[in-house]
C-alpha positions as CSV (number, residue, x, y, z in Angstrom):
1,M,-1.2,-19.0,9.1
2,R,-1.7,-15.6,7.5
3,D,0.5,-12.7,8.3
4,S,-0.8,-9.3,9.3
5,D,-0.6,-8.3,5.7
6,G,-2.8,-11.2,4.6
7,F,0.0,-13.3,3.1
8,Y,1.0,-16.8,4.3
9,N,3.6,-19.4,3.4
10,C,2.4,-22.4,1.5
11,E,3.1,-25.4,3.8
12,F,3.7,-27.6,0.7
13,C,6.0,-25.6,-1.5
14,G,7.0,-22.7,0.7
15,C,5.9,-19.9,-1.6
16,H,4.5,-16.6,0.0
17,T,1.0,-16.0,-1.3
18,N,-2.3,-14.2,-0.5
19,A,-4.4,-16.1,-3.0
20,Y,-7.8,-17.6,-1.8
21,S,-7.0,-20.7,-3.9
22,R,-3.4,-21.5,-4.3
23,A,-2.1,-22.2,-7.8
24,C,1.5,-22.6,-6.7
25,C,1.4,-26.4,-6.4
26,E,-1.0,-29.3,-6.7
27,K,-1.1,-30.1,-3.1
28,G,-1.8,-26.5,-2.0
29,R,-4.6,-26.3,-4.6
30,E,-6.1,-29.6,-3.5
31,A,-6.0,-28.5,0.1
32,D,-7.7,-25.2,-0.8
33,N,-10.4,-26.9,-2.8
34,K,-11.2,-29.1,0.0
35,R,-11.4,-26.3,2.5
36,N,-13.6,-24.2,0.1
37,K,-16.0,-27.2,-0.3
38,L,-16.4,-27.6,3.5
39,V,-17.0,-23.9,3.8
40,R,-19.7,-24.0,1.2
41,E,-21.3,-27.1,2.8
42,K,-21.3,-25.3,6.2
43,S,-23.0,-22.2,4.7
44,K,-25.7,-24.4,3.1
45,D,-26.4,-26.1,6.4
46,A,-26.6,-22.7,8.2
47,T,-29.5,-21.6,5.9
């Protein structure tokens, strides 16, 4: 969950980041890639 400043703690490695796609750890990066793919698919369906 993001803080008011836009940062959040990675649930996998615990780092504090504001990155759209985490590079801190492999699990975080995979989770972000999966989320981003779902967002793209939803936006395609909406058009």
